[in-house]
C-alpha positions as CSV (number, residue, x, y, z in Angstrom):
1,X,10.6,23.3,8.1
2,X,8.4,22.2,5.2
3,X,10.2,18.9,5.0
4,X,9.5,18.3,8.7
5,X,5.8,18.6,8.1
6,X,5.8,16.0,5.3
7,X,4.7,12.6,6.5
8,X,6.6,10.9,3.7
9,X,10.0,11.9,5.1
10,X,9.1,10.8,8.6
11,X,8.0,7.4,7.2
12,X,11.2,7.1,5.2
13,X,13.3,8.0,8.2
14,X,11.4,5.5,10.4
15,X,11.9,2.8,7.8
16,X,15.7,3.5,7.5
17,X,16.0,3.7,11.3
18,X,14.4,0.3,11.7
19,X,16.6,-1.3,9.1
20,X,19.6,0.1,10.9
21,X,18.3,-0.4,14.4
22,X,16.7,-3.8,14.3
23,X,20.0,-5.8,14.2
24,X,20.9,-4.0,17.5
25,X,17.6,-4.4,19.2
26,X,18.2,-7.9,20.7
27,X,18.1,-6.7,24.3
28,X,14.8,-4.9,23.7
29,X,13.0,-7.8,22.2
30,X,14.6,-10.1,24.8
31,X,13.0,-7.9,27.5
32,X,9.6,-7.9,25.7
33,X,9.7,-11.7,24.9
34,X,11.7,-13.3,27.8
35,X,10.2,-16.7,26.9
36,X,11.9,-16.8,23.5
37,X,15.4,-18.2,23.2
38,X,16.1,-16.2,20.0
39,X,13.9,-13.0,20.0
40,X,15.9,-11.3,17.2
41,X,15.8,-12.4,13.5
42,X,19.4,-12.9,12.4
43,X,19.3,-15.4,9.5
44,X,19.6,-12.6,6.9
45,X,20.3,-8.9,6.9
46,X,17.2,-6.7,7.0
47,X,18.7,-4.5,4.4
48,X,19.1,-7.4,2.1
49,X,15.6,-8.6,2.7
50,X,14.2,-5.1,2.0
51,X,16.1,-4.8,-1.3
52,X,14.9,-8.3,-2.3
53,X,11.3,-7.5,-1.4
54,X,11.5,-4.3,-3.5
55,X,13.0,-6.2,-6.4
56,X,10.1,-8.7,-6.3
57,X,7.5,-6.0,-6.1
58,X,9.0,-3.9,-8.9
59,X,9.5,-6.9,-11.2
60,X,5.9,-8.2,-10.7
61,X,4.4,-4.7,-11.0
62,X,6.3,-3.7,-14.1
63,X,5.3,-7.0,-15.8
64,X,1.6,-6.3,-14.8
65,X,1.9,-2.7,-16.0
66,X,3.2,-3.7,-19.5
67,X,0.7,-6.5,-20.0
68,X,-2.3,-4.6,-18.4
69,X,-1.8,-1.4,-20.3
70,X,-1.1,-3.3,-23.5
71,X,-4.3,-5.5,-23.2
72,X,-6.4,-2.4,-22.3
73,X,-5.2,-0.5,-25.3
74,X,-5.9,-3.5,-27.5
75,X,-9.4,-3.9,-26.0
76,X,-10.3,-0.3,-26.7
77,X,-9.3,-0.4,-30.3
78,X,-11.8,-1.4,-33.0
79,X,-10.1,-4.8,-33.6
80,X,-10.1,-5.8,-30.0
81,X,-13.4,-4.6,-28.6
82,X,-14.9,-8.1,-28.9
83,X,-12.1,-9.5,-26.6
84,X,-12.7,-7.0,-23.8
85,X,-15.1,-9.2,-21.7
86,X,-12.7,-12.1,-22.1
87,X,-9.7,-10.1,-21.0
88,X,-11.5,-8.7,-17.9
89,X,-12.7,-12.2,-17.0
90,X,-9.2,-13.7,-17.3
91,X,-7.6,-10.9,-15.3
92,X,-10.3,-11.2,-12.6
93,X,-9.8,-15.0,-12.5
94,X,-6.1,-14.5,-11.7
95,X,-7.1,-12.9,-8.4
96,X,-9.5,-15.6,-7.4
97,X,-6.6,-18.0,-6.8
98,X,-4.9,-17.7,-3.4
99,X,-1.3,-16.6,-3.7
100,X,-0.1,-19.9,-2.0
101,X,-2.0,-21.9,-4.6
102,X,-0.4,-19.9,-7.5
103,X,3.0,-20.6,-5.9
104,X,2.3,-24.3,-5.4
105,X,1.4,-24.6,-9.1
106,X,4.3,-22.5,-10.3
107,X,7.1,-24.3,-8.3
108,X,7.0,-27.6,-10.2
109,X,7.2,-25.7,-13.5
110,X,9.6,-22.9,-12.5
111,X,11.4,-24.3,-9.5
112,X,12.1,-22.5,-6.2
113,X,13.2,-18.9,-6.0
114,X,12.0,-15.5,-7.2
115,X,10.5,-16.6,-10.5
116,X,7.3,-18.2,-9.2
117,X,6.9,-15.3,-6.7
118,X,7.1,-12.7,-9.5
119,X,4.5,-14.8,-11.5
120,X,2.2,-14.7,-8.5
121,X,2.7,-10.9,-8.1
122,X,2.1,-10.4,-11.8
123,X,-1.3,-12.3,-11.7
124,X,-2.4,-10.4,-8.5
125,X,-1.3,-7.0,-9.8
126,X,-2.8,-7.3,-13.3
127,X,-6.5,-6.7,-12.6
128,X,-6.3,-3.2,-11.0
129,X,-4.0,-1.9,-13.8
130,X,-6.2,-3.4,-16.5
131,X,-9.3,-1.9,-15.0
132,X,-7.7,1.4,-14.4
133,X,-6.4,1.7,-17.9
134,X,-9.8,0.7,-19.4
135,X,-11.6,3.2,-17.2
136,X,-9.0,5.9,-18.1
137,X,-9.2,5.4,-21.8
138,X,-13.0,5.2,-21.7
139,X,-13.1,8.6,-19.9
140,X,-11.2,10.4,-22.7
141,X,-13.8,12.7,-24.3
142,X,-14.6,11.9,-27.9
143,X,-14.1,15.6,-28.8
144,X,-10.4,15.3,-27.9
145,X,-10.0,12.4,-30.3
146,X,-11.8,14.3,-33.0
147,X,-9.6,17.4,-32.5
148,X,-6.5,15.1,-32.8
149,X,-7.8,13.6,-36.0
150,X,-8.4,17.1,-37.3
151,X,-4.9,18.1,-36.5
152,X,-3.6,15.2,-38.6
153,X,-2.4,13.0,-35.8
154,X,-1.9,9.3,-36.6
155,X,-3.3,6.5,-34.5
156,X,-0.2,5.9,-32.5
157,X,0.4,9.6,-31.9
158,X,-3.2,10.1,-30.8
159,X,-2.9,7.2,-28.4
160,X,0.3,8.4,-26.8
161,X,-0.2,12.2,-26.8
162,X,-3.9,12.4,-26.2
163,X,-5.5,9.2,-24.9
164,X,-2.8,7.8,-22.6
165,X,-1.9,11.3,-21.4
166,X,-5.4,12.1,-20.4
167,X,-6.0,8.7,-18.9
168,X,-2.7,8.7,-16.9
169,X,-4.2,9.7,-13.5
170,X,-6.7,6.9,-13.6
171,X,-4.1,4.4,-14.8
172,X,-1.8,5.6,-12.0
173,X,-4.6,4.9,-9.5
174,X,-4.7,1.3,-10.8
175,X,-0.9,1.0,-10.5
176,X,-1.1,2.3,-7.0
177,X,-3.6,-0.3,-6.0
178,X,-1.6,-3.0,-7.7
179,X,1.7,-2.1,-6.0
180,X,0.0,-2.1,-2.6
181,X,-1.4,-5.6,-3.3
182,X,2.0,-6.8,-4.4
183,X,3.9,-5.4,-1.3
184,X,1.6,-7.5,0.9
185,X,1.6,-10.6,-1.3
186,X,5.4,-10.6,-1.6
187,X,5.6,-11.5,2.1
188,X,4.7,-15.1,1.3
189,X,7.5,-15.3,-1.3
190,X,9.8,-16.9,1.2
191,X,7.6,-20.0,1.2
192,X,9.1,-20.9,-2.2
193,X,12.7,-19.9,-1.4
194,X,12.6,-16.2,-2.4
195,X,14.1,-13.7,-0.1
196,X,11.7,-11.0,1.1
197,X,10.7,-9.1,4.3
198,X,8.2,-11.9,4.7
199,X,11.0,-14.3,5.8
200,X,10.9,-13.3,9.5
201,X,7.0,-13.4,9.4
202,X,6.8,-16.9,7.9
203,X,9.6,-18.3,10.2
204,X,8.0,-16.6,13.1
205,X,4.6,-18.0,12.4
206,X,5.9,-21.5,11.9
207,X,8.1,-21.4,15.0
208,X,5.6,-19.5,17.2
209,X,8.1,-16.6,17.5
210,X,6.0,-13.4,17.8
211,X,9.1,-11.2,17.9
212,X,10.1,-12.3,14.3
213,X,6.6,-11.6,13.1
214,X,6.6,-8.1,14.6
215,X,10.0,-7.3,13.1
216,X,9.0,-8.3,9.6
217,X,5.5,-6.9,9.7
218,X,6.7,-3.5,10.9
219,X,9.1,-3.2,7.9
220,X,6.4,-4.4,5.4
221,X,3.8,-1.9,6.8
222,X,6.3,1.0,6.6
223,X,7.3,0.1,3.1
224,X,3.7,0.0,1.9
225,X,3.0,3.4,3.5
226,X,6.1,4.9,1.8
227,X,5.2,3.5,-1.6
228,X,1.6,4.6,-1.3
229,X,2.7,8.2,-0.4
230,X,5.1,8.3,-3.3
231,X,2.6,7.0,-5.9
232,X,0.0,9.4,-4.5
233,X,2.4,12.2,-5.4
234,X,2.9,10.9,-8.9
235,X,-0.8,10.5,-9.4
236,X,-1.3,14.1,-8.2
237,X,1.3,15.4,-10.7
238,X,-0.3,13.5,-13.5
239,X,-3.7,14.9,-12.7
240,X,-2.2,18.4,-13.0
241,X,-0.7,17.6,-16.4
242,X,-4.0,16.1,-17.6
243,X,-6.1,19.1,-16.8
């Protein structure tokens, strides 16, 4: 009964049901949109698009996590404090460019496909993780660091077992924001030849097919809600460990 009261399981069930049911929903969309000759998106499998969308988001988010946490750790060390304003400015500048502009610049260099899309997701997901990690490391009490030094911990051990452990909930909040941004941004990846759940949306918009847009948007929205719920649970667990 406890599982039935959990919204996450209902969202996951709705997402899987849509992935299975949409290919069989042609008569329903034909009834809703009688003016459309082809009301059901059939160019690619919805399962394949969902997996491709997840792969793009995971790749871009992992790259942003590695670079964001690494830069934040460097900026909070004595040798890197002078570079902190520069790092924050560069990361913020990455979000000022529209995703379409980033893709347009990346395609001549990287070609069509998933690579330019992952690069755009990396740039858009970097700032929340960098800011979250900086805020988390800054919030670690100086007394905890002094105790770690007194116990004979080396710099790397202090960083891993004390600073990052205590900063983990705040870092996770940045990761959560970054993933939400990337799930939405990945919908335009199909404009450069990458498969994603945005393919029905982009084709529907260009062909004035509202049914396609609805089919793709429903899946993207449910995927975002599921990921947000999952990451919220991870953040809650990390908060419990950090206390």
